[in-house]
N, C-alpha and C positions, 0 to 999 in steps of 0.2 A: 242726414235724414231729411226727407221731403217735408216742407213746412206748409201745412194747410189746415184750416179750421176743422175739416172733417177728420183729421188724424187723431183728434181727441177720442180715446177709446178705440183706436184702430185695432182691427183684428190681426193678431200676430200668431201665426202657426208655422209649423215646420213645412218645408217645401213639399214633402210627400202628401201631407194632409191637404195642403192648399191645392195641389194638382188634382187630387181625387175629388175635392169639392167642385173645382172648375169643370171637370169632366161630367159629373152628375148634373151640374147646373145647366150646361149646354144641352146634354141629352134630354133632360126633363123639359126644357123650353121647346126644343124641336118636336118632342113627342106630344106636348100638350097645347102649344099655342095655335090658335085658329089660323094664323097667317101661313102655316105650313099645310095649306089645303088648296086644291084646284077647285075653288068655289064656283067658277064659271063653267066648269065641266062636270065632273062626277063627285067632287068633294073629297077625293082620295088624297093621301099625303103627297106633297111635292117631293120631299126628301126622305130617305131612309135614315137609320141611326148614324149620327155623325162620327167622324174620326177626329180625335183631338191630340195635339202634340205641343211640346214646349221646347224652348231654346233660350239659352242665356243671352242677354243683351250684349254681353261682352264677347260673345263667340266671334273669333276672327273671320268666320265665314261671311259676315256682313261687310267687312272691308273687301273681301274677294268679290262680292257682288258689285262693288263700285268699279272693279276692273272688268268684270264680265258684262255687266249691263251698262254702266256709265257712272261718272262721278255724281250725277244728279240723283242716283238711288240713295235714299236716306238710310242711315243706321238707326237702330232703336234709340241710342243715346241722342242722336240728332233730333229725332221725333220728339222725345221727352223735353229736350232743351228748348226747342222752338215753341212748343205749346206752353211750357212753363213760363217762358219769357212773355208770350202774348197775354197770359193771364196774371202776370205779376207775381208769380210763385217761385219758390226756390226749386232748383233743379235737383232731381234725385241723384244720389251717388251712382256712378256707373255700375258698381258691383250690385246695386239694388234694382237693376232693371232686367225684366224678363219679357218674353214674347209668348203669347198664347195663339196658336194657329188651329183652325178647324176646317174640315172638309165636309160639305153637305152632299152626300151621294144622291143623285137623281134616282127616282124610283125605277125599279126594273120594268114595270109596265110601260113607263114613258120611254125608256131606252129600247125596249122591244118594238114599240110603235115606230120609233124614229129609224130603226135599222131597216124598215121596209121602204123608206124614202130614198129617192135617187137624185133629185135636183132641188129639194127644198126641205125645210124642217117639218115635222109632223105637228099637228095641232097641240098635243100635249107638250111637245118640246118647246114650241113657241110660247105657250103660256108659262112654262117653267122659266124660260129666259127672262120674261117680264116680271112675273109675280114671285118667282123663286129668288131673283136678285133682290127684290124688295124685302123678302123675308131674310135673306142673308144679311142685309144691312140692319134689319130689326134685331137679329141675333147679336150682332156686334154692339148695337146701342144698348141692348139688355145687359150684356156682359159688362160694359162700361158702367152702367147704372148700379148693378149689384155690387161691383167692386168699390165704387164710390161710397155706397151706403156702409160698407165695411171700413171706410176710412182710407182707401187707396187712391192713388192718382193713376188713372187709366185713360188711354187714348186709343181710338180706332183710327189709324192713319188715313185709311181710304175715305173716311167721313170728315176729315179736316180739310175744308175747301182751301185754306191758305197754304196747305202743304202738298196735297195730292193733286197731281195733274197728269194727263196723258200727253205724250209728245212723240214726234217723229224724229228719231235719231238716225244720223247717217250710218252709224256702225251697226246697230241692232234693229233698226226699223221702228215700228210702233212699240213704245215702251211707256213705263210710268215711274213715278218717284217712289212707289212702294208696290212691288210686285207680289201679289198674294201667292202665286204659284211658287215663286222662288223662296218666299218665307216658309211655305209649307214644306219645301224640300229641306230647308235649314232645320225644321222641326222634325225631320225624319218621317214625314207623312207620304212621300212618294218620290218618283224619279220621272225624268222626261222621256217623251217618245219622239219619233221622227217628225210628227206634226206639231211638236211643242207642247202637246197636252201632258198633264201630270198624271202618271200612272200610279194609282194608289191601291191599297189592299181591297178597295171596293170598286176599282176600275177607273175609267177616265171621265165619265159623265158626272159633273158636279159643279158646285159653286164653292168658293174658298173665301174665308174671312180671317181676320186676326186682330188682336188687341195687344198693345204694349202696356205694361203695368210696373209699378214700383215695388216689385217683389222679386228677389233673386230666384231664378229658375235654372235647372240643369239642362244642358244640351243632351240630345239623345246619344247614348254610347254606340248604338248600332247603326248610326247614319252612315250610308255608303259614301265613299269618295268618288264613285263613278255616277255622275248625274244621269246616265243613260243605261244603268244596269239592267232594268227590267224591259227594255225595248228590244224585241227580237231582231228587228232590222239593224239596230246599232251594234248588236252582239253577233251580227252575221249569221243569224239562225233562220233566215228566210223571212216570211211574212210579206211586208210591203202592202198590206191590206188597206192601210189608210191612204196610200197613193191611189189605189183603185177606187176608193170611196169618194174622192174629191172630184166634183163635176167640172172644175175649172183648172185642173192640173196645178193647184197651188202647193202641192206636196210632191216632192221628188226625193231621190236618194240623197240629194244635197241638203234636204231639209224643207223648211216651211217658208213660202213666199208670203209674208204678212200683208204686203200691199195688195197682191192679187186676191188673197183670201178676204180681206176687208171689202174690196170692191164688190165681190160676189155677195157677201153677207149683207151689205147695205142695200143692194138691189132687191133683197128679199122683203124689205119693208112694205112696199105697195102690195106685194103678193100676199103677205101675211095679213095685211089689213083687209084686203078684199075677201080672202078665204076664211079667215078666223076671227075677224072683227076686232083685232087689237093692234096697237101701233108699236111695233118692236122689230128689231132685226134678229136674225138667228140662222143657224145651220145645224152644227153638231153632227154632220154626217160622218166625219172622220173619228168621232168618239163612240159611234155605235156601229154594229155589224163588223167589229174587229176583235181579235183575240183578247185585247186588253180592255174591252168595254166594261166588264164587270168584275175585274180582278187582275192580278198579275199573271201574265201568260206563262205557261210552263214549258211549251214545246212548239215546234214549227206546226202551224195550223193546217198544212196541206193534207 
């Protein structure tokens, strides 16, 4: 058992009750916190109701990610062990580690605006990229805080500067030590498309966050073994719309050229600064104006 002063009076509940509480905590925070507002524009919500999923920290899929992404990608147990060691705390038992993953779907209004764009992101999309990601981190910090108040040891890997880093890998290109999209797949929240975007029940336009906690959680029974199950192109059902939407041909039938994509996205910084008055990169064209933009596509869009 994890040894920490906060565990005195630690909240101990069954997994089902714990998960229901987490879902309501995240949904309530997204619904009520003022950070989820486009304050510089019209004050409307940045994100719609979030999707929340859970996965066991012992799930062998995390070892598979080391093979798919790289050995540098951390498992939940490695995350907890590293942070516990840094803080001089006991490491939770592997069986007592779980992962909470959530998806913050971008508002339909923002997605509709961005689908009209051809060579740059819309104003709402650019503001969402900047302030929406700030709110994503705020949700993760809030979740860690409320879990700690209940006596749990919780870590948001992306917010741990000593653990999280972006790198350019020879095998997979731009990658990180904790991929939010892949963790969301592990939690059963979506599958991947031709452009590498995560196709969820609410579509592709979103931000993703996660927290590792010292509470045993169950992996989703209905998680597919096919990471491209919902992509019409990968299932040879036509589409290819994301290829057409990319202004620099960074997407092809062979997949997503991350380097070419990043070069274009970074070139948008001065454009966004001049037109919208904020300092951020962005695009999102392949996430809007496509059949999987706001849900799982059901048929060839022709």
